[in-house]
N, C-alpha and C positions, 0 to 999 in steps of 0.2 A: 504493500500500500504506500502511496506517496506520503512523504512527511507532512505533518500538519502545516508547517510554514510554506511548503511548496503549494499546497492547496489554497492557502489564504492569499499567497502572492497572486495566483491566477484570478482569484475573486477580486482582488484589488485592481488588477489590470483591466478586468471587465468594467469595473466602476469608473476607472480613469478614462476608458475609451468612450464612455457615455457622459463624461464630465459630471459624475455623481460621487466621486470620492470626496470625503470630508476630512478636514484637518483642523486641529485646534490652534487658535491664534491667541497668544497672550495679549490681554487687553486690560488696561488699568482704568477704572472709572474714576475721574477726578471729581465730578459732581453729577447731577441728574442727566446732563446731556453731553458733557465733554469727556472724551476718553483719550488715552494714550495708547497707540499701537505702532510698533516699529519705530519708537522715538518721536512720533508725530502726533500732535493734538488734532483730533477730529471732532466735529459736531455729529453726535449719533442720532440717527433716525431709525435705529434698530432695537433699542432697549424697550422692554415692557414695563419699566418703572415709570408709568404714565404720569404720576404726580410728583416724582422726585422724592418720595418719602423715605427711600433707603438712605438718603443723606440728610434727612430733616433732623435738626438738633434735638427736638423733643423725642423723636423715635430713638435716636442714638443714646440720649441720656437715660431713657427707660431701660434700654438694654444693658448699659453699664451698671446701673443700680441693681438690676436683677442678677447680673453676672457676679457682682461682689457679694450679694446676699445668698444666692442659691448655688453658685458654682457653674462650671462650664457645661456639664451634661446632665441629662435626666436620670441616668443610672439604671433604668430598667424600662419596661413597657409601661404604658399608662395603667394597666390592670394590676401591676405589681407595686412598684414604688415611684413610677415616673409621672404620676398625675399631680403635678405641682398645683398649688392653690391658684395660680394665675390663669389656669385653664377655665375655671368657672366664670371669671370675668370675660374672657375672650368668647366663650360659647354664648354667654348671655348677650354680648354686643352683636355677635353675628345673627342670632335669632331675632333680635330687635330690629336690626337693619333690614333683614329679609322678610320680616313680618310673619315669622313662623313660631311654633311653640318651643322649639329647641334646636340645638346644633351640636355636631360632633366634629372635633378637630382631629385631622390625620397628619402624618408626617409630611405629606406633599399632596398636590392635586392628583398626581399619577396614582399614589397609594389610595387616595379617596375613591377614585373610580374602580381601581382593581379590587378594593375590598367591598365596595357597596354593591356593584352590579351582580357579582356571583353570589352575594348573600341574599339577594332578592329573587333571582330567577335561576333556573337550572334546567336539567333534562326534562323535556315535556312542555317547556315554556317557549315563548316567542319574544324576540327582540327585533324591533323595527328601528333602524338607525339611519339618520340623515347621511347621505353619501359623503358629506364633508366633515363629519364629526372627528374630533381629535383621535389620534392613534391610541391613546390610553383607553378611550371608551371602547374602541374596537377590540383591543387586546383583552379588556375585561369581559366583553361580550363573548369572545371566543373561549376564554377560560371558564365561563359559566356553564358551558355545555348546552345552553339553550339554542334553539334554531335562530339563526341570524339572517335577516333580510334587510337590504338597503333600499331606501326610497330616494328618488331624485331630489336634489338639493332644494329645500324649502318648498317642495311640491306637495300641497295638501291633497290634491286629487290622487296622486300616486300612493301616498300614505293610506288614504281611504280605501283605495282599491286593494291594497295588500291586507288591510284589516278585514275587509268584507270577504276576501278569498281564503284567509288563513286563520283568523282569530278563533273561530269555533273549534279548530283542531288542536288547540293548545290550552293548557290550564291557566297560566298567568301570562300577561303580555305587558311589555314596557316599551315606550317610545323614547329614543335618545336623540337629543339635539343640543345646540349651543345657543346661548343668548346672543353672543357675538362670535362669529366664525373667525378663527385666528389667522387665517391666510387671506381671506377675502374681505373681512371687515364688515360684512353685512349681518343683519339680525334675523333671527328666526321668528316665525309667526306663532309665538308660544301660546297665546290665549286661544288661537284658532285650533292649534294642535290639542290643547287641553279639552276644548269642547268636543272635538272629534273623539278623543280618548274616552271621555265620559260615556259617549254613546255606545262604545264598544267594550266597556268594562276593562279599561286599560289605564296604566299609569304613564305619567310623563316625567322624565328626568332631564334637567337642564344642566349644562356645563357653563358657568358664568365666569370662567377664568379671565376673560378679557372685558368683562362688563363692570365688575365691582370697582367703584370709585371713578368710573369713567362715563358710563351711560347714566342719564338722569334716573334717579332712584324711582323704582316702581315696585309694587307688591305683585309678584307673580303667583299664579294659581298652580304652578307645577307641583306635583306631589313630592318630588325629591329635587332639591336645589343644591347642586354641587358647585364648588369653586376653589380658587387658590388664593393664598395670601402673598404670592411671590410676584405679582404684577402691579395692579393698582395700589395695593397696600405696601409694596416695596420690601417685603420681608421674606418669609418662607412658611410653608405649611399648606395643607388643604383642609376643606371642610365640607360637611353635608348638613343642610338645614331642612327641617320638615317637622312632622308631628313628634310629640314626645315619645309615642310608641315606636316610631321609626328609629329615633336616636337611641332609645333604650335597647332596641334589638341590635343595631349596628355595634354598640359597645360590647356586645357579647358574641356577635356572629361574624363581624368583618375581620377576616384573617389578617389583613394588613394593619389593622389597629391592634389586635390581640397579640400578634407576634413581632411587633416593631417597637424599638426603643422610642420613648416619648421625645418630643422636640426639646432642645435645650431651653431652660427657663428664660434665658435672655431673649430668645426668639419669640416666645409667647408674649413677653412683656413689650417687645417692639411692636408686635402685631396689635396689641391693645392700644398703644399710643397712636399707631397709624389709623386704626378704625375710628378712634376719637376724632382725629383731624378730618377724616373723610365725612363723618356725620355732621361736623360743625362748620366746615369751610366750603360752602356751596360755590363760592367764586372760584376756588382752586379746582374743584371737581369739574367745573364747566369748561376749563381751558383746553384740555386735550382735544375734545370734539370741536371746539371753536377753531383751534389751529389746523386740524385736519380739514375742516370746511373752508378755511382760507386757502389752503393748498389746492383743493379740488376746484374752487371757484376761479383761482388764477389760471388754472390749466384747462378750464372748460370741461371738467370731468363731472360725472354724476355726483351729486352731493354726498359727502361722506356720512355714513351711518354710525361710525364709531371712530376711535383713534387710529384705526388701521386702514391704510389705503394701498392697494396693490397696483403696480404697473406691469402687466403681463407682457413678457418678451418672447414667449413660446420656447425658443431653443435654450438649452442649458448654457451653452457656450456664450450666447449673446447676453444672458443675464449676468454671467460671471464677468464678462468684459465691461458691462455697464457699471457693475458694482466697483470694479477696479478703477474705472475712470472717475467715479465719484470720490473714491478714496484719495486719488491724486489731487482732487480739487478741494479736499478738506472735509468730506462727509462720509460717515459710515452708514451704508445702507446695504443690508444683507441680500444676497442673491438666494432665492428659495427655489429648490429644484426637487424633482421627484426623488424619492417617494413621498416627500412631505406634501407635495401637491400633485395633481394628476399629470400624466404624461403630456408633453407639449404645452404646458402652462407654466413653465419656469418664469419667475418674476422678480422684480424688486419689490420688497415689502417695506413700506414706510410706516413707522410707529411714531405717533405724535405725543409730545410731552407737554405738560403745563409750563415747563421751563423754556420751551422754544420761543425765541423772539421773532417778531415779524420779519426782520432782516434775514434771519436764518432761512425762513421759508421762501422769501423772495429770491434769495441767491440760489437756493436749490431749484426753484421753479425756472429760473433763467437758464440753468444748465440743461434741464430737461427739455425746454423749448429749443435750445440751441441744437440738441441732439435729435430732436424730432420724435422723442419717445411718446409724448402725450398724443400726438397725431396717430401714431401706430396703435396706441391703446384705443382711441376712438374708432379706428377702422376695424377692430376685431369683431 
């Protein structure tokens, strides 16, 4: 048999031929939007720290205080000795913000999905997932053992057709979607999906990773509301909000909670401080979407629905070349390629922060117009 390294080298060569090989690049974040890479300062339009809270003095101070009081690590899983007193405040804040009875905090958003979905459905059940939901939702769906079907992106008619054709053959059924889709920046018709689900005795689970602290607050009727603290909140961790019964069940049945060490207390403290700011500073929360809409307005693109705006370049090589050109001009904008996005939809993904200034956006727009990328987007 070929040696492992020989096999892996061949796999890497295949990825390189398709311009899909990934490499890690050391990047030092100086503040919410400025980074150092290869000794050069860049204005980042790639970071998901939409409000700049990872560098907020109140958030940092809360973490330092907790680090000094409770130490660097949790010491064990939450069910053993890792359930620090700060968790109760964090889960109460999340539930209040989401308008639910309770919340459960996990180690990350990925762990939240990987623990929750298999805990709720399994063999003999049905999962209907939007075609563009995040990879961790799909991984969790596959892990569950339930039958998995994908409906066309944000297509209520296709979802309805799948329910009408398949729901009666399965015990439980859950619809998976995102409030804000991470690569396209558009929003799901959550309330319409929930109305459809009620008619078919089905649950709806939303992933709000890119909505928390960015999209104007609203109370969703989704049965299970999952999200992350690593983007709008600028910290780390994941959560699920819902009924008290749901949360009680997850705390004993979600394997990624039961068998994972708790978050460091300092991280939980930082999240509490960040959520306090999100709840109280409506002006700050409004800025990422306003900046994204300035960008789309200047380029004549469809009005941004979130802080995420893609420019689809189609070919992987072209997206990489565009990203490299922007870096030469002082901007960090990631090239997103398959399998993160569907084949032939490689793109530049712009993530807008509350800290971006009008001149940053105007200079970026000037480069895009110079290169004709906006026109190509409009012609798609």
